[in-house]
C-alpha positions in Angstrom: 0.0 -0.2 0.0 2.9 2.5 0.6 3.8 2.8 -3.1 0.1 3.6 -4.0 0.3 6.4 -1.3 3.4 8.1 -2.6 1.8 8.1 -6.1 -1.4 9.8 -4.6 0.6 12.5 -2.9 2.8 13.3 -6.0 0.3 15.8 -7.5 0.4 17.9 -4.2 4.1 18.0 -4.5 4.3 19.5 -8.0 5.0 23.5 -8.2 1.9 25.5 -8.7 1.7 27.5 -11.9 3.0 31.0 -11.6 0.2 33.6 -11.3 -0.5 36.3 -13.8 1.5 39.5 -13.0 2.1 42.8 -14.4 5.9 43.5 -14.1 8.7 45.9 -15.0 6.6 49.0 -15.1 8.3 52.0 -16.7 7.4 55.6 -16.7 9.6 57.8 -18.9 10.0 61.3 -20.6 10.7 59.8 -24.1 9.8 56.7 -26.1 11.9 53.8 -25.2 13.8 55.6 -22.4 15.0 54.8 -19.0 12.3 54.9 -16.1 12.2 58.0 -13.9 14.5 58.0 -10.9 13.0 57.9 -7.6 11.4 61.2 -6.5 11.2 62.6 -9.8 8.3 65.2 -10.6 6.4 65.4 -13.8 4.9 68.7 -15.0 1.5 69.4 -16.3 0.8 69.1 -20.0 3.9 66.7 -20.3 3.6 63.4 -22.3 4.3 60.2 -20.3 5.8 56.9 -22.0 4.5 54.2 -20.0 5.2 50.3 -20.5 5.2 47.0 -18.7 5.4 43.4 -19.2 3.3 40.5 -18.4 4.3 37.2 -16.9 2.3 34.0 -15.5 0.1 33.8 -18.5 -1.4 30.5 -20.0 -1.2 28.9 -23.2 -4.0 27.1 -25.1 -3.4 23.5 -26.3 -2.3 25.2 -29.7 0.1 27.5 -27.9 -1.8 30.2 -28.2 -1.9 33.6 -26.0 -5.0 35.5 -25.6 -4.6 38.6 -23.2 -7.0 41.4 -22.7 -5.8 44.7 -20.8 -6.5 48.2 -20.0 -4.6 51.3 -19.1 -5.9 54.5 -17.4 -4.4 57.4 -15.4 -5.9 58.9 -12.3 -5.6 62.2 -10.5 -4.9 62.0 -6.3 -8.6 62.1 -5.7 -9.2 59.1 -8.1 -10.7 61.2 -11.0 -9.7 59.6 -14.4 -7.5 61.8 -16.6 -8.2 60.4 -19.7 -10.7 57.6 -21.4 -9.4 54.2 -20.6 -7.2 52.6 -23.2 -8.0 49.0 -24.0 -6.4 46.6 -26.2 -5.7 42.8 -26.6 -2.7 40.6 -27.3 -3.2 37.4 -29.2 -0.2 35.5 -30.4 1.3 32.0 -30.7 4.1 31.2 -28.5 6.8 28.7 -29.8 9.0 26.4 -27.3 11.8 28.9 -28.2 9.9 31.7 -26.7 8.9 30.2 -23.6 10.6 33.2 -21.5 8.6 35.9 -23.7 6.7 38.6 -21.8 4.1 40.3 -23.7 4.6 44.2 -23.7 2.0 46.8 -22.9 3.2 50.4 -24.3 1.3 53.8 -24.5 1.4 57.3 -24.0 -0.4 59.5 -21.2 -0.9 63.3 -21.6 -1.1 64.9 -18.3 -3.6 67.9 -18.4 -2.0 71.1 -19.0 -3.5 72.3 -15.5 -2.9 69.5 -13.4 -2.5 69.9 -9.7 0.5 68.7 -7.6 0.1 65.3 -6.0 0.5 61.7 -6.4 -1.1 60.4 -9.3 -1.4 56.9 -10.7 -1.4 54.7 -13.7 -3.6 51.6 -13.4 -3.1 48.7 -15.4 -5.6 45.7 -15.4 -4.8 42.2 -17.6 -7.0 39.6 -18.0 -5.9 36.0 -19.2 -8.8 34.9 -21.7 -7.5 31.4 -21.6 -7.0 30.7 -18.0 -10.0 33.0 -16.8 -7.5 34.9 -14.4 -6.7 38.7 -14.1 -4.2 40.8 -12.2 -4.1 44.7 -11.7 -1.3 46.9 -10.6 -1.2 50.8 -9.8 2.0 52.5 -10.8 2.6 56.1 -8.8 3.4 59.0 -10.7 4.2 62.3 -8.9 3.1 65.8 -10.4 4.3 69.2 -9.6 1.7 71.8 -10.7 0.6 75.3 -10.3 -1.2 75.7 -6.8 -4.6 77.2 -6.9 -6.7 77.1 -3.7 -9.9 75.4 -4.6 -13.2 77.7 -4.2 -16.9 76.7 -4.2 -17.6 80.2 -5.6 -16.3 82.2 -8.6 -13.0 83.9 -7.2 -9.7 85.3 -8.5 -6.4 83.6 -7.0 -2.8 84.3 -7.3 -2.9 87.8 -8.7 0.8 88.8 -9.5 2.4 91.8 -11.1 5.4 91.6 -13.7 7.5 93.7 -15.9 6.9 91.9 -19.0 4.6 89.5 -20.5 7.2 86.7 -20.6 8.6 87.1 -16.9 8.1 84.3 -14.6 8.9 85.9 -11.3 6.4 88.3 -9.9 7.4 91.6 -8.4 7.7 91.9 -4.6 6.6 95.6 -4.8 4.3 96.5 -7.7 6.2 99.8 -8.4 6.7 101.2 -12.1 7.9 104.3 -13.6 6.2 106.0 -16.4 6.5 104.5 -19.8 7.0 101.1 -18.4 4.8 98.1 -19.0 2.6 96.7 -16.5 1.6 93.2 -16.8 -0.4 91.2 -14.3 -1.6 87.2 -14.3 -3.8 85.7 -12.1 -6.1 82.6 -11.9 -9.8 82.2 -12.1 -11.6 79.2 -10.3 -14.7 78.3 -8.6 -16.8 78.4 -11.9 -19.1 75.6 -12.7 -19.1 73.2 -15.5 -21.7 72.3 -18.1 -22.0 69.1 -20.2 -18.5 67.3 -21.0 -16.9 69.7 -18.2 -17.7 73.0 -20.2 -16.5 76.1 -18.9 -17.7 79.5 -20.1 -15.8 82.1 -18.3 -14.9 85.6 -19.3 -13.1 88.7 -17.5 -12.5 92.2 -18.2 -9.9 94.5 -16.7 -9.7 98.2 -16.0 -6.9 100.4 -14.9 -8.2 103.4 -12.5 -6.1 106.6 -11.5 -6.0 107.7 -8.1 -8.8 110.3 -8.7 -11.1 107.3 -9.6 -11.1 108.1 -13.2 -11.2 105.0 -15.5 -7.9 105.4 -17.7 -8.3 102.2 -19.6 -10.7 99.2 -20.2 -10.2 96.2 -22.3 -12.2 96.7 -25.5 -13.6 93.0 -25.5 -13.9 90.5 -22.6 -11.3 87.9 -22.9 -13.5 84.5 -23.1 -12.5 80.8 -22.2 -15.2 78.6 -23.6 -13.9 74.8 -24.0 -14.8 71.2 -23.0 -12.5 68.6 -21.8 -12.7 64.9 -20.5 -10.8 66.1 -17.3 -12.5 69.0 -15.6 -10.2 72.4 -15.9 -9.2 73.3 -12.3 -8.7 77.0 -13.2 -8.7 79.5 -16.0 -5.1 81.2 -16.4 -5.7 85.0 -17.2 -3.5 88.0 -17.8 -3.7 91.6 -18.9 -1.0 94.3 -19.8 -0.7 98.0 -20.5 2.1 100.5 -21.4 2.2 103.4 -19.1 2.1 106.8 -20.9 5.5 108.8 -20.6 3.5 111.7 -18.9 1.6 109.6 -16.1 1.4 111.2 -12.8 3.0 109.4 -9.7 0.5 107.8 -7.4 -1.3 104.7 -6.5 -3.3 103.2 -9.4 -5.8 100.3 -9.3 -6.5 97.3 -11.7 -10.3 96.4 -11.4 -11.0 92.7 -12.5 -14.5 91.8 -13.4 -15.2 88.0 -13.9 -18.3 86.1 -15.3 -19.0 82.6 -15.1 -21.6 82.0 -17.8 -22.5 78.5 -16.9 -22.9 78.7 -13.2 -24.6 82.5 -13.4 -21.9 84.0 -11.1 -20.0 87.2 -11.2 -16.9 88.3 -9.1 -15.3 91.7 -8.9 -11.9 92.6 -7.3 -9.2 95.2 -7.2 -5.4 95.3 -6.8 -3.3 98.3 -6.5 0.4 99.2 -8.0 2.5 102.5 -7.8 3.9 104.9 -10.3 7.0 106.7 -9.0 
């Protein structure tokens, strides 16, 4: 009877088939490039080149492999950045290809106004032959422009500059006659329509110390757009050239903002000095 018992136990001693796995994930700034180093921060608007491999898949009696997979990026709150990307891998694997690991490769565009935070790329794979599945979340760090959220229409981050292309705002908004005066600000707290449509407009004016309006935009600046991922804010700017004969004093830039979708308006003022 002992030999019979040994034979009966043999199946339990055989190693289990490897489980379906998603391995070797790579997030890179270039197609076929090396993966990001630890702690690397991507920026809004950047295109990420993503790839990974699949192992532990099954083969049919005809040595066929059939895998279905999806890739989708998410923001720190779990909101998808883009529509889910789906595809399949169907191929025949020969004896010489026993170590072959199918590759998933796609591009992911970060939203141009993405916030800072820990994003993730979620990959799901289904083995259509073995009826098994696997999932992997790959972290992606993004460093974006900070705009404090608001439940109501508002202007945030109003900054003065000397030139349109300047990136460093003035600590003290003081100008001289004949200078250019530039201001940049962010509009947030607007409501969304269908397909995340936004309909925001703004008008800026320059007011003298006496209260007289010296200049107003001829036409409102308008942002009307739709997007899969909700737009966090609308970047805005204005610029004028001071006349050489302008008098010294404290001047005011008035901003009037309108959210047509949400039926909201907002007004605010900021001062600068002519010395």
